[in-house]
C-alpha positions in Angstrom: -14.0 -33.1 -3.9 -12.8 -29.6 -3.0 -16.1 -27.9 -3.4 -18.0 -30.8 -1.8 -15.6 -30.7 1.2 -16.0 -27.0 1.6 -19.8 -27.1 1.4 -20.1 -30.1 3.8 -17.9 -28.3 6.3 -20.1 -25.2 6.1 -23.2 -27.4 6.5 -21.8 -28.7 9.8 -20.9 -25.2 10.9 -24.4 -24.0 10.1 -26.0 -26.9 11.9 -23.8 -26.2 15.0 -25.0 -22.6 14.9 -28.6 -23.8 14.8 -29.1 -22.6 11.2 -30.6 -24.6 8.3 -27.6 -26.1 6.3 -29.7 -26.4 3.2 -30.1 -22.7 3.0 -26.4 -22.3 2.1 -26.1 -25.4 -0.1 -25.9 -23.5 -3.4 -23.3 -20.8 -2.4 -20.5 -20.5 -5.0 -17.1 -21.8 -3.9 -13.7 -20.9 -5.4 -10.6 -22.7 -4.2 -8.8 -20.8 -1.5 -5.0 -20.8 -2.1 -3.8 -22.3 1.3 -2.3 -25.5 0.0 -1.5 -28.4 2.4 -2.2 -32.1 2.8 -5.2 -31.2 4.9 -7.9 -29.1 3.3 -7.1 -25.8 5.0 -8.6 -23.7 2.2 -11.9 -25.5 2.4 -11.9 -25.0 6.2 -11.1 -21.3 5.8 -13.8 -20.7 3.3 -16.4 -22.4 5.5 -15.3 -20.4 8.6 -15.4 -17.1 6.8 -18.6 -18.0 5.1 -20.3 -18.9 8.4 -19.5 -15.4 9.8 -20.6 -13.7 6.5 -23.9 -15.5 6.6 -24.6 -14.7 10.2 -23.9 -11.0 9.6 -26.0 -11.1 6.4 -28.9 -12.6 8.3 -28.7 -9.8 10.9 -28.5 -7.1 8.3 -31.3 -8.4 6.1 -28.8 -8.5 3.2 -28.1 -11.2 0.7 -25.0 -13.4 0.8 -22.3 -12.6 -1.7 -19.5 -14.7 -3.3 -16.4 -14.6 -1.2 -13.0 -13.7 -2.6 -10.7 -16.7 -2.2 -7.6 -14.5 -2.3 -8.9 -12.3 0.5 -9.6 -15.4 2.6 -6.1 -16.7 2.1 -4.6 -13.3 2.9 -6.7 -12.9 6.0 -5.6 -16.2 7.4 -2.0 -15.2 6.9 -2.5 -11.6 7.9 0.5 -11.4 10.2 2.8 -12.3 7.3 1.4 -9.4 5.2 1.5 -6.8 8.0 3.8 -3.9 7.3 4.7 -1.2 9.8 6.6 1.8 8.3 7.4 -0.5 5.4 8.9 -3.3 7.6 7.7 -6.7 8.5 7.5 -7.4 12.3 9.4 -10.4 13.7 6.4 -12.6 14.5 8.3 -15.6 15.9 10.8 -16.0 18.6 13.8 -18.3 18.0 12.7 -20.2 21.1 9.4 -21.1 19.4 9.6 -24.2 17.3 10.2 -27.9 16.9 13.0 -29.6 18.9 14.2 -33.2 18.8 14.3 -35.0 22.1 15.9 -38.3 22.9 12.8 -40.2 21.9 10.8 -37.9 19.6 9.9 -34.2 19.1 8.4 -31.4 21.1 7.0 -28.0 20.1 7.7 -25.0 22.3 6.1 -21.5 22.3 8.4 -18.7 23.6 7.1 -15.6 21.8 6.1 -13.8 25.0 9.0 -12.9 27.3 7.5 -14.7 30.3 7.3 -18.0 28.4 10.8 -17.6 27.1 12.1 -17.1 30.6 10.2 -20.1 31.8 11.7 -22.2 29.1 15.2 -21.1 30.0 14.6 -21.8 33.7 13.3 -25.3 33.0 16.4 -26.1 31.0 18.8 -24.3 33.5 20.0 -22.0 30.7 20.9 -18.3 31.5 21.1 -17.1 27.9 19.0 -19.8 26.3 20.2 -19.4 22.7 19.0 -21.8 20.0 22.0 -24.1 20.1 21.9 -24.4 23.9 18.2 -25.2 23.9 18.6 -27.7 21.1 21.4 -29.5 22.9 19.6 -29.6 26.3 16.4 -30.9 24.8 18.2 -33.5 22.8 19.4 -35.1 26.0 15.9 -35.3 27.6 13.0 -37.7 26.7 9.8 -36.0 25.6 7.8 -36.6 28.8 10.6 -35.2 31.0 11.0 -32.1 28.8 7.3 -31.3 28.7 6.9 -31.8 32.4 10.0 -29.7 33.3 8.9 -26.8 31.1 5.3 -26.9 32.3 6.5 -26.9 36.0 8.2 -23.5 35.3 5.2 -22.0 33.6 6.5 -22.5 30.1 4.7 -23.9 27.0 5.8 -27.2 25.5 3.8 -30.1 24.1 4.8 -33.5 22.6 4.5 -33.8 18.8 2.1 -36.7 18.6 0.6 -38.9 15.9 -3.0 -38.4 15.0 -5.4 -40.1 17.4 -8.6 -40.8 15.5 -10.4 -42.0 18.6 -9.8 -38.7 20.5 -11.0 -36.7 17.5 -14.1 -38.8 17.2 -14.9 -38.2 20.8 -14.4 -34.4 20.4 -16.7 -34.4 17.4 -19.6 -35.8 19.4 -20.1 -32.2 20.5 -20.8 -29.6 17.8 -17.9 -27.3 16.8 -19.7 -24.4 18.5 -21.6 -25.2 21.8 -24.6 -23.2 22.9 -26.5 -22.7 26.1 -29.4 -20.4 26.8 -28.4 -19.6 30.4 -31.0 -17.1 31.5 -34.5 -16.0 30.7 -33.8 -12.3 30.5 -36.2 -10.2 28.3 -35.7 -9.6 24.6 -33.3 -6.9 23.6 -33.5 -5.4 20.2 -30.4 -4.5 18.2 -30.2 -0.8 19.0 -29.0 0.9 15.8 -28.9 -2.0 13.3 -28.7 -1.1 9.6 -27.7 -3.1 6.5 -24.1 -1.9 6.4 -23.6 -2.1 10.1 -26.0 -4.7 11.7 -24.2 -4.5 15.0 -24.2 -0.7 15.3 -24.9 0.3 18.9 -23.9 -3.1 20.3 -21.2 -3.0 23.0 -18.6 -5.8 23.1 -16.1 -6.2 25.9 -13.0 -8.0 24.4 -11.0 -9.9 27.0 -8.9 -11.9 24.6 -5.4 -11.9 23.2 -3.2 -13.1 20.3 -5.2 -14.2 17.2 -8.5 -16.2 17.6 -10.3 -13.8 20.0 -9.1 -10.6 18.3 -10.1 -12.0 14.9 -13.5 -12.6 16.3 -13.9 -9.1 17.7 -12.3 -7.5 14.6 -15.1 -9.1 12.5 -17.8 -7.8 14.9 -16.2 -4.3 14.8 -16.4 -4.5 10.9 -20.1 -5.0 11.4 -20.4 -1.8 13.4 -20.1 -3.0 17.0 -18.4 -0.9 19.6 -15.5 -3.1 20.7 -13.5 -2.2 23.7 -10.5 -4.5 24.4 -9.3 -4.7 28.0 -5.8 -6.0 29.0 -4.2 -6.3 32.4 -1.4 -3.9 33.1 1.1 -6.6 33.8 0.6 -8.4 30.5 1.6 -6.2 27.7 0.7 -7.1 24.1 3.1 -6.9 21.2 2.1 -3.6 19.5 2.4 -5.1 16.0 0.0 -7.9 17.0 -2.8 -5.5 18.0 -2.2 -3.5 14.8 -2.8 -6.7 12.9 -6.1 -7.6 14.5 -7.3 -4.4 16.3 -9.2 -2.8 13.4 -12.1 -0.6 14.5 -11.6 -1.3 18.2 -10.4 0.7 21.2 -7.9 -0.7 23.6 -7.4 0.1 27.3 -5.5 -1.3 30.2 -7.3 -2.1 33.4 -6.7 -4.3 36.5 -9.7 -6.5 36.9 -8.8 -7.0 40.6 -8.0 -3.6 42.0 -10.2 -1.7 39.6 -13.2 -4.0 39.7 -15.7 -1.1 40.1 -14.6 0.2 36.7 -14.9 -3.2 35.1 -18.4 -3.7 36.6 -19.5 -0.4 35.1 -18.4 -1.6 31.7 -20.1 -5.0 32.1 -23.4 -3.5 33.3 -23.9 -1.9 29.9 -22.2 -4.4 27.7 -24.1 -6.7 25.3 -21.3 -9.2 24.8 -18.2 -10.3 26.7 -15.6 -12.4 24.8 -13.4 -14.4 27.0 -10.0 -15.8 26.0 -8.2 -16.3 29.3 -7.9 -19.6 31.1 -11.1 -20.6 33.1 -9.3 -20.8 36.5 -7.9 -17.3 36.1 -11.3 -16.0 35.1 -13.0 -17.8 38.0 -10.7 -16.2 40.5 -11.7 -12.8 39.2 -15.4 -13.6 39.2 -15.4 -13.6 35.4 -16.5 -17.1 34.7 -19.5 -17.3 32.3 -21.8 -18.4 35.1 -20.7 -15.5 37.4 -21.1 -13.0 34.6 -24.6 -14.2 33.7 -25.6 -14.3 37.3 -24.7 -10.6 37.7 -25.7 -9.5 34.2 -28.3 -11.9 32.8 -28.7 -10.0 29.6 -25.2 -10.8 28.3 -24.0 -13.0 25.5 -20.9 -14.6 26.9 -18.5 -16.1 24.3 -15.7 -18.3 25.5 -12.6 -19.4 23.5 -10.0 -21.8 24.7 -7.1 -23.7 23.2 -7.9 -27.2 24.5 -11.6 -27.2 25.4 -12.2 -28.7 28.8 -8.5 -28.8 29.5 -7.3 -25.7 31.4 -3.8 -25.6 30.0 -2.4 -22.6 28.2 -2.1 -23.1 24.5 -1.5 -21.6 21.0 -2.4 -22.7 17.5 1.1 -24.1 16.9 1.0 -26.2 20.0 -2.5 -27.6 19.2 -1.3 -28.5 15.7 1.7 -30.4 17.2 -0.3 -32.2 19.9 -3.2 -33.2 17.6 -1.2 -34.9 14.9 -1.4 -32.1 12.3 2.3 -31.3 12.5 3.3 -34.9 11.6 0.7 -35.1 8.8 2.1 -31.8 7.3 5.8 -32.7 7.4 7.5 -32.8 4.0 7.8 -36.1 2.3 11.1 -37.8 3.3 11.7 -35.2 6.1 11.6 -36.3 9.8 11.0 -32.7 11.0 7.4 -32.0 11.8 5.6 -29.5 9.6 2.8 -26.9 9.9 -0.3 -25.6 8.2 0.3 -22.7 5.8 -1.6 -20.5 8.2 -2.6 -20.5 11.9 -5.9 -21.9 10.6 -7.2 -23.2 13.9 -7.0 -19.7 15.4 -8.6 -17.9 12.5 -11.3 -20.5 12.0 -12.2 -20.4 15.7 -12.3 -16.6 15.5 -14.7 -16.5 12.6 -16.9 -19.3 14.1 -17.1 -17.4 17.4 -18.1 -14.2 15.6 -20.8 -16.1 13.7 -22.1 -17.6 17.0 -22.1 -14.1 18.7 -24.0 -12.5 15.8 -26.5 -15.4 15.8 -26.9 -15.2 19.6 -27.6 -11.5 19.4 -30.3 -12.2 16.8 -31.9 -14.8 19.0 -31.7 -12.5 22.0 -33.6 -9.9 20.0 -36.2 -12.5 18.9 -36.5 -14.7 22.0 -34.7 -13.0 24.9 -32.2 -14.8 27.1 -28.6 -14.6 28.1 -26.4 -16.9 26.1 -23.1 -18.8 26.4 -21.3 -19.8 23.2 -17.9 -21.4 23.0 -15.4 -23.2 20.8 -11.8 -24.3 21.1 -8.8 -24.6 18.8 -8.6 -28.3 19.6 -12.2 -28.8 18.5 -11.5 -27.0 15.2 -8.5 -29.3 14.8 -10.7 -32.3 15.2 -13.0 -30.9 12.5 -10.1 -30.4 10.1 -8.7 -33.9 10.8 -12.1 -35.4 9.8 -11.9 -34.0 6.3 -10.5 -35.7 3.2 -6.8 -35.1 2.7 -4.3 -35.2 -0.1 -1.9 -38.1 -0.4 1.0 -35.7 -0.7 1.6 -32.3 0.7 1.1 -29.4 -1.7 3.9 -26.8 -1.7 2.6 -24.0 -3.9 2.4 -20.7 -1.9 -0.6 -18.4 -1.7 -0.3 -15.1 -3.7 2.6 -13.0 -2.3 0.9 -9.6 -2.8 -2.6 -9.5 -1.4 -5.1 -6.7 -1.5 -4.2 -4.3 1.3 -5.3 -1.1 3.0 -3.1 1.5 4.7 -3.6 3.6 7.9 -1.8 6.3 9.8 -1.8 5.1 13.5 -0.3 7.8 15.8 2.3 8.7 13.1 3.1 5.1 12.2 2.2 3.9 8.7 0.4 0.5 9.0 -0.5 -1.7 6.0 -2.8 -4.6 6.6 -5.0 -7.0 4.6 -8.6 -6.2 3.7 -11.6 -8.1 5.2 -12.4 -11.6 4.0 -16.0 -11.4 5.5 -18.5 -10.0 3.2 -22.3 -9.5 2.8 -24.3 -7.5 0.2 -24.3 -4.2 2.1 -21.2 -4.7 4.1 -18.1 -2.5 4.1 -15.2 -3.5 1.9 -12.5 -2.1 4.2 -11.7 -2.1 7.9 -11.8 0.9 10.1 -8.3 1.8 11.4 -6.7 0.0 14.4 -5.5 2.1 17.3 -2.3 1.9 19.3 -2.6 -0.8 22.0 -3.5 0.3 25.5 -3.9 4.0 24.8 -7.7 4.4 25.2 -9.8 5.1 28.3 -11.6 2.1 29.8 -15.0 3.5 29.1 -17.7 3.2 26.5 -18.0 6.0 23.9 
């Protein structure tokens, strides 16, 4: 069942990308050590394989067998990251599951603004774990979620699986496509087997995991990736070191420095969007606005919830979609979690596959393209797959294959790529310190 589940998932991914599923039917599969009740390993293999096949098609190279240990490590990369020998603190004490008077909620307080909002909503000055636990225990779930949302915080109810909702979501493919303009064909400028995206310029307007994993994959394939962040929204330095391989990173205000952003957009090939649609629209950066001004672009959009404009993270989507209750330990009332932030990572690899495929189509057919997926749509895909009766507790290998960099005098050790094709690189290019580059193409 394991191999059949993995191959059928890949076939659906390939169909969503407009590719022939039969062409990948005979690819070898080895079990990916990401044990859970839901088939996370199979989902991960299919996601990484889809990106690998898309890059192989661009490069004219043959597919190669994927290393299951590399896939497992890549999906848990933040757990294996070491900075000067130490592991960064990836989770805030205010991010987690909390019992309410009638159920459970899941909060996300990793970013300082979200932690402050959570404390404001609960009328807590210090907001330590015990105080948050006590305050939420006295509120019903709906009241807690509404109060925290009103202050700009992140909190969702922990829900049972809703099969009808997932079936509705699966009516649309896991990656959606739209040829939005009729612009002329554009050849890939410097494509070669080891770097099929060489010379392609990608503007990365994403944060956290899914978007950066997507653009990290495209940088591996030789693309020039420039990540832009607003000056008021600092990223955790360790998080960029985990996903910033081969990219440059700059800070730019899209409102007050719009002329500089427009200069970047005019000569970009791809824009990857990870911010909420209403915020992008206010800045004139919606997909429609971008393609109206720059009809040659491939615009890739990533969201947490799909059509819903709420902020969200992988952990919140797991909780709200039913995954957290499926993955709780037998006999334990506390909700559980997948062994990796698999919705984020799978969405990232699928979006990378879609971008590579869109660039190939732009070279063959012309056009400006919109491609998009969401964490919630990936969750619906995972929830459609066969599952084990009992949760599996064995852990992935503790010591994955890694590579080491010196980044501005800091020793950084990260996992190696999971994506592979016959002529592709076996290692990442180094990450750079977040926000230290010029907002300009090379």
